[in-house]
KERO-89061 format. One record per residue: y negated, x, z negated of N, C-alpha, C, O in turn; residue in one letter; residue number from 1; chain. Coordinates in pm, whole numbers, always signed. Layout:
<pts>
n_c2 n_c1 n_c3 ca_c2 ca_c1 ca_c3 c_c2 c_c1 c_c3 o_c2 o_c1 o_c3 res n chain
Y X Z Y X Z Y X Z Y X Z A NUM A
...
</pts>
This chain:
<pts>
n_c2 n_c1 n_c3 ca_c2 ca_c1 ca_c3 c_c2 c_c1 c_c3 o_c2 o_c1 o_c3 res n chain
-25569 +3377 +6755 -25607 +3236 +6753 -25706 +3207 +6642 -25804 +3136 +6663 M 1 A
-25682 +3262 +6522 -25773 +3241 +6411 -25911 +3299 +6442 -26013 +3243 +6402 L 2 A
-25914 +3414 +6513 -26041 +3473 +6551 -26119 +3380 +6641 -26241 +3367 +6626 D 3 A
-26050 +3315 +6734 -26118 +3225 +6826 -26166 +3099 +6755 -26273 +3047 +6787 L 4 A
-26089 +3051 +6659 -26132 +2935 +6580 -26261 +2970 +6505 -26354 +2890 +6500 V 5 A
-26265 +3090 +6448 -26386 +3134 +6379 -26502 +3146 +6477 -26617 +3117 +6443 A 6 A
-26471 +3191 +6597 -26575 +3205 +6700 -26629 +3069 +6739 -26749 +3055 +6766 R 7 A
-26543 +2967 +6743 -26588 +2831 +6774 -26692 +2787 +6672 -26798 +2737 +6707 V 8 A
-26660 +2808 +6543 -26752 +2767 +6438 -26883 +2844 +6446 -26990 +2787 +6426 A 9 A
-26874 +2972 +6475 -26993 +3055 +6478 -27079 +3027 +6601 -27199 +3001 +6589 K 10 A
-27017 +3031 +6719 -27095 +3012 +6842 -27138 +2868 +6859 -27244 +2841 +6915 T 11 A
-27054 +2775 +6812 -27092 +2635 +6827 -27224 +2604 +6761 -27307 +2532 +6816 G 12 A
-27244 +2659 +6643 -27369 +2637 +6571 -27481 +2720 +6631 -27593 +2670 +6647 E 13 A
-27452 +2844 +6664 -27556 +2935 +6712 -27608 +2895 +6850 -27724 +2919 +6881 A 14 A
-27523 +2834 +6932 -27565 +2800 +7068 -27595 +2652 +7086 -27615 +2605 +7198 T 15 A
-27598 +2578 +6978 -27628 +2436 +6988 -27765 +2412 +7052 -27782 +2319 +7131 A 16 A
-27862 +2495 +7017 -27995 +2482 +7075 -27992 +2509 +7225 -28060 +2442 +7302 T 17 A
-27913 +2608 +7266 -27902 +2640 +7408 -27838 +2524 +7484 -27879 +2493 +7596 L 18 A
-27739 +2462 +7426 -27675 +2348 +7493 -27771 +2230 +7502 -27775 +2159 +7602 R 19 A
-27849 +2211 +7396 -27948 +2103 +7398 -28051 +2128 +7509 -28090 +2036 +7581 H 20 A
-28095 +2252 +7522 -28191 +2286 +7627 -28130 +2265 +7765 -28197 +2216 +7856 T 21 A
-28003 +2302 +7782 -27935 +2282 +7909 -27933 +2134 +7946 -27963 +2098 +8060 M 22 A
-27899 +2050 +7850 -27892 +1906 +7877 -28029 +1850 +7910 -28044 +1773 +8005 V 23 A
-28130 +1889 +7833 -28263 +1831 +7849 -28336 +1883 +7973 -28416 +1811 +8032 E 24 A
-28310 +2008 +8012 -28385 +2067 +8124 -28307 +2074 +8254 -28367 +2074 +8362 R 25 A
-28173 +2080 +8245 -28094 +2090 +8368 -28030 +1958 +8409 -28021 +1927 +8527 Q 26 A
-27984 +1880 +8311 -27905 +1762 +8343 -27987 +1634 +8349 -27989 +1566 +8451 L 27 A
-28054 +1601 +8241 -28129 +1475 +8236 -28234 +1462 +8348 -28244 +1355 +8407 R 28 A
-28312 +1566 +8380 -28414 +1550 +8484 -28358 +1524 +8623 -28431 +1484 +8713 P 29 A
-28227 +1546 +8642 -28166 +1531 +8773 -28061 +1420 +8773 -27954 +1433 +8831 F 30 A
-28096 +1312 +8705 -28021 +1186 +8713 -27883 +1188 +8649 -27798 +1106 +8683 D 31 A
-27859 +1280 +8558 -27737 +1272 +8477 -27774 +1190 +8354 -27841 +1239 +8263 V 32 A
-27730 +1066 +8352 -27774 +970 +8250 -27660 +914 +8166 -27684 +840 +8070 T 33 A
-27537 +946 +8201 -27422 +892 +8128 -27419 +952 +7986 -27400 +1073 +7970 D 34 A
-27437 +868 +7886 -27452 +917 +7749 -27327 +989 +7697 -27340 +1099 +7644 V 35 A
-27205 +932 +7709 -27087 +1005 +7661 -27070 +1140 +7731 -27027 +1237 +7668 P 36 A
-27102 +1147 +7858 -27091 +1273 +7931 -27191 +1375 +7877 -27156 +1491 +7856 L 37 A
-27314 +1334 +7856 -27414 +1424 +7801 -27374 +1472 +7662 -27397 +1588 +7627 L 38 A
-27314 +1386 +7584 -27269 +1425 +7450 -27160 +1531 +7458 -27155 +1620 +7373 E 39 A
-27074 +1522 +7558 -26970 +1625 +7573 -27032 +1760 +7607 -26989 +1863 +7556 R 40 A
-27133 +1760 +7695 -27200 +1885 +7727 -27271 +1943 +7605 -27285 +2065 +7593 F 41 A
-27315 +1858 +7515 -27377 +1904 +7391 -27273 +1961 +7294 -27303 +2053 +7218 L 42 A
-27153 +1906 +7297 -27052 +1940 +7197 -26965 +2060 +7233 -26919 +2131 +7144 D 43 A
-26941 +2084 +7362 -26842 +2185 +7404 -26909 +2319 +7432 -26991 +2328 +7524 V 44 A
-26877 +2424 +7355 -26933 +2558 +7380 -26874 +2619 +7508 -26756 +2654 +7511 P 45 A
-26954 +2631 +7610 -26907 +2682 +7739 -26865 +2828 +7730 -26776 +2872 +7803 R 46 A
-26930 +2903 +7641 -26903 +3047 +7633 -26761 +3077 +7587 -26712 +3188 +7608 E 47 A
-26693 +2980 +7526 -26556 +3004 +7481 -26460 +3025 +7598 -26351 +3079 +7580 L 48 A
-26501 +2984 +7716 -26414 +2996 +7833 -26459 +3110 +7924 -26417 +3120 +8039 F 49 A
-26546 +3196 +7871 -26597 +3311 +7944 -26566 +3439 +7869 -26549 +3438 +7747 L 50 A
-26559 +3548 +7941 -26548 +3679 +7876 -26675 +3705 +7795 -26781 +3651 +7827 A 51 A
-26664 +3788 +7691 -26779 +3816 +7605 -26899 +3866 +7686 -27014 +3834 +7655 D 52 A
-26872 +3945 +7790 -26982 +4002 +7870 -27059 +3895 +7946 -27174 +3917 +7985 S 53 A
-26996 +3779 +7969 -27061 +3672 +8044 -27122 +3565 +7953 -27191 +3475 +8001 L 54 A
-27096 +3574 +7824 -27144 +3472 +7731 -27294 +3447 +7739 -27337 +3332 +7728 A 55 A
-27379 +3553 +7757 -27523 +3527 +7766 -27562 +3437 +7884 -27671 +3380 +7885 P 56 A
-27472 +3424 +7984 -27503 +3342 +8101 -27449 +3199 +8088 -27464 +3119 +8180 L 57 A
-27387 +3169 +7976 -27314 +3043 +7962 -27397 +2920 +7993 -27345 +2823 +8048 A 58 A
-27524 +2921 +7960 -27606 +2801 +7978 -27714 +2818 +8083 -27815 +2747 +8082 Y 59 A
-27693 +2914 +8174 -27781 +2927 +8288 -27749 +2816 +8387 -27648 +2747 +8373 S 60 A
-27834 +2799 +8486 -27813 +2694 +8585 -27743 +2747 +8709 -27753 +2688 +8817 D 61 A
-27672 +2857 +8695 -27604 +2921 +8807 -27453 +2910 +8793 -27400 +2887 +8684 L 62 A
-27383 +2926 +8906 -27238 +2939 +8901 -27205 +3074 +8835 -27280 +3170 +8849 A 63 A
-27094 +3079 +8764 -27053 +3202 +8697 -26916 +3245 +8750 -26820 +3169 +8745 I 64 A
-26910 +3367 +8802 -26786 +3420 +8855 -26701 +3475 +8742 -26744 +3563 +8668 A 65 A
-26580 +3424 +8729 -26486 +3469 +8626 -26375 +3547 +8696 -26318 +3500 +8795 V 66 A
-26343 +3664 +8644 -26241 +3749 +8704 -26125 +3765 +8609 -26144 +3792 +8491 K 67 A
-26003 +3747 +8661 -25884 +3762 +8578 -25841 +3907 +8575 -25891 +3990 +8651 S 68 A
-25747 +3938 +8486 -25696 +4074 +8476 -25630 +4119 +8605 -25627 +4238 +8636 A 69 A
-25576 +4024 +8680 -25511 +4057 +8806 -25605 +4064 +8924 -25561 +4088 +9037 G 70 A
-25733 +4043 +8901 -25831 +4055 +9008 -25869 +3925 +9075 -25960 +3923 +9158 G 71 A
-25801 +3814 +9042 -25837 +3686 +9103 -25970 +3638 +9048 -25997 +3651 +8928 R 72 A
-26053 +3584 +9134 -26184 +3536 +9093 -26189 +3383 +9093 -26131 +3317 +9180 R 73 A
-26257 +3331 +8996 -26279 +3188 +8987 -26426 +3164 +8957 -26485 +3238 +8878 R 74 A
-26486 +3065 +9018 -26627 +3037 +8997 -26643 +2908 +8918 -26600 +2802 +8962 S 75 A
-26706 +2919 +8800 -26739 +2800 +8724 -26863 +2736 +8787 -26965 +2803 +8806 L 76 A
-26853 +2610 +8819 -26964 +2542 +8883 -27086 +2540 +8792 -27071 +2540 +8669 L 77 A
-27207 +2540 +8849 -27327 +2523 +8766 -27315 +2395 +8684 -27258 +2297 +8733 P 78 A
-27368 +2392 +8562 -27356 +2272 +8479 -27403 +2145 +8548 -27339 +2041 +8533 P 79 A
-27513 +2151 +8624 -27563 +2031 +8689 -27465 +1978 +8793 -27443 +1857 +8801 L 80 A
-27406 +2067 +8872 -27310 +2024 +8973 -27187 +1961 +8907 -27141 +1855 +8949 V 81 A
-27135 +2026 +8804 -27019 +1972 +8734 -27052 +1839 +8669 -26972 +1745 +8675 L 82 A
-27169 +1829 +8606 -27208 +1705 +8540 -27220 +1590 +8638 -27176 +1479 +8610 A 83 A
-27279 +1616 +8754 -27295 +1510 +8853 -27160 +1470 +8913 -27139 +1353 +8947 R 84 A
-27069 +1567 +8928 -26934 +1534 +8975 -26863 +1443 +8876 -26806 +1341 +8913 M 85 A
-26868 +1481 +8748 -26799 +1403 +8646 -26863 +1265 +8631 -26792 +1166 +8609 L 86 A
-26994 +1257 +8643 -27059 +1127 +8633 -27017 +1038 +8750 -26991 +919 +8732 Q 87 A
-27011 +1096 +8870 -26971 +1019 +8988 -26824 +976 +8982 -26785 +881 +9048 A 88 A
-26745 +1048 +8904 -26603 +1013 +8890 -26583 +887 +8807 -26477 +825 +8812 A 89 A
-26686 +851 +8728 -26680 +730 +8647 -26555 +726 +8559 -26477 +631 +8562 E 90 A
-26539 +832 +8480 -26421 +846 +8396 -26424 +744 +8282 -26526 +726 +8215 V 91 A
-26313 +677 +8262 -26301 +578 +8155 -26202 +626 +8049 -26120 +714 +8074 E 92 A
-26212 +566 +7931 -26129 +610 +7818 -25980 +593 +7843 -25899 +664 +7783 E 93 A
-25943 +502 +7931 -25802 +478 +7959 -25749 +561 +8076 -25630 +552 +8109 T 94 A
-25835 +641 +8137 -25796 +716 +8257 -25710 +837 +8223 -25718 +894 +8114 D 95 A
-25627 +874 +8320 -25560 +1005 +8319 -25628 +1087 +8428 -25636 +1045 +8543 K 96 A
-25676 +1205 +8391 -25751 +1290 +8483 -25678 +1421 +8508 -25611 +1474 +8420 A 97 A
-25692 +1472 +8629 -25637 +1602 +8667 -25754 +1692 +8706 -25831 +1660 +8796 L 98 A
-25766 +1806 +8637 -25870 +1904 +8665 -25808 +2024 +8734 -25718 +2089 +8680 A 99 A
-25855 +2053 +8855 -25802 +2164 +8934 -25900 +2280 +8925 -26013 +2269 +8971 I 100 A
-25857 +2393 +8866 -25947 +2505 +8843 -26034 +2475 +8722 -25998 +2394 +8636 G 101 A
-26149 +2541 +8715 -26243 +2512 +8607 -26228 +2599 +8485 -26312 +2593 +8396 G 102 A
-26122 +2681 +8478 -26102 +2778 +8368 -26099 +2713 +8230 -26125 +2780 +8130 A 103 A
-26067 +2584 +8223 -26052 +2517 +8094 -26175 +2443 +8047 -26163 +2350 +7966 G 104 A
-26293 +2481 +8095 -26416 +2419 +8047 -26425 +2272 +8086 -26455 +2187 +8002 Y 105 A
-26399 +2241 +8211 -26407 +2101 +8255 -26302 +2016 +8184 -26327 +1899 +8154 S 106 A
-26185 +2074 +8159 -26081 +2001 +8087 -26127 +1967 +7945 -26098 +1859 +7894 A 107 A
-26200 +2060 +7883 -26253 +2034 +7749 -26356 +1922 +7752 -26360 +1840 +7661 A 108 A
-26438 +1919 +7855 -26534 +1810 +7870 -26461 +1677 +7891 -26494 +1577 +7827 L 109 A
-26363 +1677 +7980 -26289 +1555 +8011 -26209 +1505 +7891 -26181 +1385 +7881 L 110 A
-26172 +1596 +7801 -26090 +1557 +7685 -26158 +1450 +7601 -26091 +1370 +7537 A 111 A
-26291 +1448 +7601 -26364 +1348 +7524 -26403 +1226 +7605 -26469 +1136 +7553 G 112 A
-26363 +1221 +7731 -26399 +1109 +7819 -26277 +1029 +7864 -26285 +907 +7874 L 113 A
-26166 +1097 +7890 -26045 +1032 +7940 -25940 +1024 +7830 -25947 +1095 +7730 A 114 A
-25843 +937 +7850 -25735 +925 +7753 -25639 +1043 +7758 -25587 +1086 +7655 G 115 A
-25616 +1095 +7880 -25523 +1207 +7899 -25577 +1296 +8009 -25627 +1247 +8111 K 116 A
-25567 +1428 +7989 -25616 +1524 +8088 -25505 +1624 +8117 -25444 +1679 +8026 V 117 A
-25480 +1646 +8245 -25392 +1754 +8289 -25480 +1857 +8358 -25554 +1823 +8450 V 118 A
-25474 +1982 +8315 -25553 +2089 +8373 -25458 +2188 +8440 -25361 +2233 +8379 A 119 A
-25487 +2221 +8565 -25398 +2307 +8643 -25467 +2439 +8675 -25581 +2441 +8722 L 120 A
-25397 +2550 +8649 -25447 +2683 +8680 -25332 +2763 +8740 -25217 +2748 +8700 E 121 A
-25364 +2849 +8837 -25259 +2926 +8905 -25252 +3071 +8860 -25157 +3141 +8895 C 122 A
-25349 +3117 +8785 -25352 +3257 +8742 -25313 +3266 +8595 -25375 +3200 +8511 D 123 A
-25212 +3348 +8560 -25166 +3355 +8421 -25274 +3397 +8322 -25278 +3346 +8210 P 124 A
-25361 +3490 +8362 -25466 +3536 +8271 -25568 +3426 +8247 -25607 +3402 +8133 D 125 A
-25612 +3359 +8352 -25706 +3248 +8336 -25642 +3132 +8261 -25708 +3062 +8184 L 126 A
-25513 +3113 +8283 -25438 +3010 +8210 -25442 +3039 +8060 -25469 +2950 +7979 F 127 A
-25414 +3165 +8023 -25412 +3202 +7881 -25549 +3187 +7818 -25561 +3142 +7703 A 128 A
-25654 +3224 +7892 -25790 +3210 +7840 -25825 +3063 +7819 -25885 +3027 +7718 R 129 A
-25788 +2980 +7915 -25814 +2837 +7902 -25736 +2778 +7785 -25788 +2697 +7709 A 130 A
-25610 +2819 +7771 -25527 +2769 +7662 -25588 +2801 +7526 -25591 +2716 +7437 R 131 A
-25636 +2925 +7510 -25695 +2966 +7383 -25819 +2882 +7350 -25836 +2837 +7237 A 132 A
-25904 +2862 +7450 -26025 +2784 +7427 -25996 +2639 +7395 -26057 +2582 +7304 G 133 A
-25903 +2577 +7467 -25868 +2437 +7444 -25803 +2419 +7308 -25832 +2321 +7238 L 134 A
-25716 +2512 +7269 -25652 +2504 +7138 -25754 +2519 +7026 -25748 +2449 +6925 D 135 A
-25847 +2612 +7044 -25947 +2635 +6941 -26036 +2513 +6922 -26083 +2488 +6811 A 136 A
-26060 +2437 +7029 -26142 +2317 +7020 -26063 +2195 +6977 -26120 +2089 +6953 L 137 A
-25931 +2211 +6966 -25847 +2099 +6923 -25835 +1989 +7027 -25829 +1871 +6992 G 138 A
-25830 +2027 +7154 -25818 +1929 +7263 -25672 +1888 +7278 -25603 +1933 +7370 C 139 A
-25626 +1805 +7188 -25484 +1768 +7184 -25440 +1681 +7301 -25320 +1673 +7329 D 140 A
-25532 +1617 +7369 -25495 +1531 +7480 -25501 +1602 +7615 -25495 +1538 +7720 N 141 A
-25512 +1736 +7612 -25513 +1814 +7735 -25378 +1884 +7752 -25332 +1955 +7663 V 142 A
-25317 +1864 +7866 -25191 +1929 +7902 -25223 +2034 +8007 -25262 +2001 +8119 Q 143 A
-25208 +2161 +7973 -25241 +2271 +8064 -25115 +2317 +8136 -25014 +2345 +8072 L 144 A
-25123 +2324 +8269 -25007 +2360 +8350 -25040 +2481 +8436 -25154 +2498 +8481 E 145 A
-24940 +2566 +8460 -24953 +2682 +8546 -24879 +2653 +8677 -24759 +2626 +8676 L 146 A
-24951 +2660 +8789 -24888 +2632 +8916 -24987 +2636 +9031 -25106 +2657 +9009 G 147 A
-24938 +2617 +9152 -25023 +2620 +9270 -25124 +2505 +9266 -25086 +2390 +9248 S 148 A
-25251 +2537 +9283 -25355 +2437 +9269 -25344 +2326 +9372 -25360 +2209 +9341 L 149 A
-25316 +2365 +9497 -25314 +2266 +9604 -25196 +2168 +9593 -25198 +2062 +9656 E 150 A
-25095 +2204 +9514 -24979 +2115 +9499 -24999 +2013 +9388 -24922 +1917 +9377 E 151 A
-25102 +2032 +9306 -25124 +1940 +9196 -25014 +1949 +9092 -24946 +2051 +9081 G 152 A
-24997 +1842 +9018 -24892 +1837 +8916 -24822 +1702 +8928 -24857 +1606 +8860 C 153 A
-24723 +1696 +9017 -24656 +1569 +9047 -24581 +1514 +8925 -24566 +1393 +8911 R 154 A
-24533 +1603 +8839 -24455 +1558 +8724 -24534 +1467 +8632 -24476 +1383 +8563 A 155 A
-24665 +1483 +8629 -24749 +1402 +8541 -24829 +1295 +8616 -24905 +1221 +8555 S 156 A
-24813 +1289 +8748 -24885 +1190 +8828 -24832 +1050 +8798 -24720 +1036 +8748 A 157 A
-24910 +945 +8829 -25035 +947 +8905 -25157 +963 +8816 -25150 +948 +8694 P 158 A
-25270 +995 +8881 -25395 +1018 +8811 -25502 +919 +8859 -25508 +884 +8977 Y 159 A
-25583 +875 +8766 -25695 +788 +8802 -25809 +868 +8863 -25882 +820 +8950 D 160 A
-25822 +992 +8817 -25930 +1080 +8862 -25874 +1220 +8885 -25798 +1272 +8803 V 161 A
-25913 +1282 +8997 -25882 +1422 +9023 -26012 +1493 +9057 -26087 +1449 +9144 I 162 A
-26039 +1603 +8987 -26158 +1684 +9010 -26115 +1820 +9063 -26040 +1891 +8997 I 163 A
-26160 +1855 +9182 -26130 +1985 +9241 -26257 +2070 +9230 -26358 +2041 +9294 V 164 A
-26251 +2175 +9149 -26371 +2252 +9119 -26384 +2376 +9208 -26363 +2489 +9165 E 165 A
-26418 +2349 +9331 -26437 +2455 +9427 -26443 +2397 +9566 -26426 +2277 +9585 G 166 A
-26467 +2482 +9664 -26473 +2438 +9803 -26332 +2420 +9857 -26250 +2511 +9849 H 167 A
-26304 +2304 +9912 -26173 +2275 +9971 -26191 +2259 +10122 -26242 +2157 +10168 A 168 A
-26148 +2359 +10197 -26150 +2347 +10343 -26035 +2260 +10392 -26046 +2194 +10495 Q 169 A
-25926 +2261 +10318 -25805 +2186 +10354 -25721 +2173 +10228 -25758 +2225 +10122 A 170 A
-25607 +2103 +10238 -25513 +2101 +10128 -25528 +1989 +10028 -25470 +1995 +9920 G 171 A
-25607 +1886 +10061 -25627 +1777 +9966 -25522 +1666 +9978 -25515 +1579 +9891 L 172 A
-25442 +1668 +10083 -25348 +1558 +10108 -25249 +1539 +9992 -25225 +1426 +9949 D 173 A
-25193 +1649 +9943 -25094 +1638 +9835 -25158 +1581 +9709 -25094 +1507 +9635 A 174 A
-25283 +1617 +9684 -25352 +1565 +9566 -25383 +1417 +9583 -25369 +1339 +9489 L 175 A
-25425 +1378 +9702 -25461 +1238 +9727 -25340 +1148 +9703 -25353 +1035 +9656 F 176 A
-25221 +1198 +9736 -25099 +1121 +9716 -25067 +1102 +9567 -24989 +1014 +9532 E 177 A
-25128 +1183 +9481 -25101 +1174 +9337 -25199 +1084 +9263 -25195 +1075 +9141 Q 178 A
-25287 +1017 +9338 -25379 +923 +9277 -25311 +789 +9249 -25213 +753 +9314 L 179 A
-25364 +718 +9151 -25321 +580 +9129 -25366 +495 +9248 -25446 +542 +9329 T 180 A
-25316 +373 +9262 -25355 +289 +9377 -25505 +268 +9393 -25551 +242 +9503 P 181 A
-25580 +280 +9284 -25726 +265 +9293 -25798 +389 +9239 -25905 +379 +9180 D 182 A
-25737 +506 +9258 -25792 +629 +9204 -25900 +690 +9292 -25926 +643 +9403 G 183 A
-25963 +796 +9239 -26067 +865 +9313 -26052 +1015 +9294 -26010 +1063 +9188 R 184 A
-26087 +1088 +9398 -26078 +1233 +9400 -26214 +1288 +9441 -26274 +1241 +9538 L 185 A
-26264 +1386 +9367 -26391 +1449 +9399 -26371 +1597 +9425 -26303 +1666 +9349 L 186 A
-26430 +1644 +9535 -26417 +1784 +9574 -26540 +1824 +9654 -26613 +1740 +9704 A 187 A
-26561 +1955 +9665 -26668 +2009 +9749 -26608 +2041 +9885 -26521 +2128 +9897 I 188 A
-26654 +1971 +9987 -26600 +1988 +10122 -26717 +2002 +10219 -26834 +1993 +10181 V 189 A
-26683 +2024 +10347 -26782 +2026 +10454 -26753 +1907 +10545 -26671 +1919 +10636 T 190 A
-26818 +1793 +10522 -26786 +1671 +10598 -26804 +1685 +10748 -26725 +1631 +10826 P 191 A
-26909 +1757 +10789 -26936 +1779 +10932 -26905 +1923 +10967 -26934 +2013 +10888 E 192 A
-26846 +1947 +11086 -26804 +2083 +11123 -26912 +2188 +11107 -26884 +2300 +11064 P 193 A
-27035 +2155 +11140 -27143 +2254 +11131 -27243 +2218 +11021 -27354 +2271 +11016 R 194 A
-27202 +2129 +10933 -27289 +2088 +10824 -27267 +2174 +10701 -27184 +2264 +10701 G 195 A
-27342 +2145 +10597 -27331 +2218 +10473 -27227 +2156 +10381 -27174 +2048 +10408 G 196 A
-27197 +2227 +10272 -27101 +2177 +10174 -27162 +2064 +10093 -27281 +2065 +10062 Q 197 A
-27079 +1966 +10060 -27123 +1854 +9979 -27012 +1812 +9883 -26894 +1829 +9912 Q 198 A
-27052 +1757 +9771 -26956 +1691 +9683 -26926 +1554 +9744 -27017 +1476 +9770 V 199 A
-26799 +1528 +9765 -26756 +1403 +9828 -26658 +1331 +9736 -26570 +1394 +9676 V 200 A
-26674 +1202 +9725 -26581 +1118 +9649 -26489 +1048 +9747 -26534 +969 +9830 R 201 A
-26359 +1077 +9736 -26256 +1011 +9816 -26193 +901 +9731 -26166 +922 +9613 F 202 A
-26169 +786 +9790 -26120 +673 +9713 -25995 +611 +9774 -25972 +617 +9895 E 203 A
-25917 +550 +9686 -25807 +464 +9728 -25833 +323 +9674 -25892 +306 +9568 R 204 A
-25789 +225 +9748 -25795 +86 +9703 -25663 +20 +9742 -25622 +20 +9859 Q 205 A
-25598 -37 +9641 -25469 -102 +9663 -25369 -7 +9730 -25289 -50 +9813 A 206 A
-25376 +121 +9694 -25279 +217 +9744 -25309 +274 +9881 -25229 +350 +9934 G 207 A
-25425 +238 +9940 -25459 +288 +10073 -25590 +366 +10068 -25675 +343 +9982 R 208 A
-25605 +457 +10163 -25730 +532 +10173 -25844 +434 +10196 -25835 +345 +10281 A 209 A
-25952 +451 +10120 -26064 +357 +10129 -26194 +428 +10164 -26302 +381 +10129 A 210 A
-26184 +539 +10231 -26303 +608 +10277 -26347 +720 +10186 -26288 +745 +10081 G 211 A
-26451 +786 +10229 -26508 +898 +10154 -26659 +882 +10152 -26721 +835 +10247 E 212 A
-26718 +923 +10039 -26861 +903 +10020 -26927 +1035 +9981 -26909 +1081 +9869 R 213 A
-27005 +1098 +10073 -27080 +1218 +10036 -27183 +1184 +9929 -27251 +1082 +9939 P 214 A
-27194 +1269 +9826 -27280 +1240 +9713 -27403 +1329 +9708 -27515 +1280 +9697 L 215 A
-27383 +1460 +9715 -27496 +1552 +9709 -27450 +1690 +9756 -27331 +1719 +9758 F 216 A
-27547 +1773 +9795 -27516 +1907 +9843 -27479 +1998 +9726 -27540 +1993 +9620 S 217 A
-27379 +2082 +9748 -27335 +2180 +9648 -27252 +2286 +9717 -27174 +2255 +9807 A 218 A
-27269 +2409 +9676 -27195 +2519 +9736 -27103 +2583 +9633 -27137 +2596 +9516 N 219 A
-26985 +2624 +9680 -26889 +2691 +9593 -26795 +2774 +9678 -26773 +2741 +9795 A 220 A
-26739 +2881 +9623 -26638 +2958 +9696 -26514 +2874 +9721 -26488 +2778 +9649 P 221 A
-26437 +2912 +9822 -26313 +2842 +9852 -26215 +2862 +9737 -26191 +2975 +9694 I 222 A
-26160 +2753 +9687 -26067 +2760 +9576 -25930 +2803 +9626 -25890 +2770 +9737 L 223 A
-25857 +2878 +9542 -25723 +2925 +9578 -25636 +2811 +9628 -25623 +2708 +9562 D 224 A
-25577 +2829 +9747 -25486 +2731 +9803 -25552 +2626 +9890 -25483 +2543 +9949 G 225 A
-25685 +2630 +9900 -25756 +2527 +9976 -25830 +2583 +10098 -25923 +2520 +10147 F 226 A
-25788 +2699 +10145 -25849 +2757 +10265 -25788 +2695 +10390 -25670 +2660 +10392 A 227 A
-25869 +2683 +10494 -25821 +2633 +10622 -25729 +2737 +10684 -25762 +2856 +10686 Q 228 A
-25614 +2694 +10734 -25523 +2785 +10800 -25589 +2841 +10926 -25653 +2765 +10999 A 229 A
-25577 +2971 +10953 -25640 +3027 +11072 -25581 +2967 +11200 -25461 +2946 +11210 P 230 A
-25667 +2940 +11296 -25623 +2881 +11422 -25567 +2986 +11515 -25580 +3106 +11491 G 231 A
-25504 +2939 +11621 -25449 +3030 +11721 -25558 +3070 +11819 -25644 +2989 +11853 F 232 A
-25555 +3191 +11863 -25648 +3239 +11967 -25570 +3293 +12084 -25468 +3359 +12067 S 233 A
-25617 +3264 +12202 -25549 +3308 +12324 -25618 +3430 +12384 -25575 +3481 +12487 L 234 A
</pts>
């Protein structure tokens, strides 16, 4: 833990220029204008949630595949996609947010935007990596839980905001039920059967489903637990 704290101090200063470049060249030119959100991207070292071998890619504009010791793969969304998702979520200081996947990085970003953050991971190795990074950054308002992603975390529900960081073919119903009466859920889905993947904002109003709003195109691998069940063939 002390080694990681030292790494925070070292990499945070050394990569500050890279984070500034990411914000100025990847985020701002593409309509990410929320000032507190941009400040979080400037403050949080993304490489702390990656293996050392992947650290040079931390501020690229690509998705980064993270592999656990058990072989499970997780894809960190490109910074622009994640930033636009979080901006569209309209996170407020009084909100409780649930981050599904994300390897701890999105939870660290949300820690400076929401009052309380619950981060859910299903892989023990990725969980431990996320825990180390969040602890090193002093994210005291983040509660990290180990469990099935598609089941959410009912013990800490309801949530004002839920962010699903990956492609969800199915399995959002249980999460939608964990929203507050006026909550919102953002995920990458395929709204039309033969259409492309898009980030969609699902909303509730007064405790009822209030529609879904496609926001922008984005591609991601299917997240654990959110695959469509195979159909029957005759």
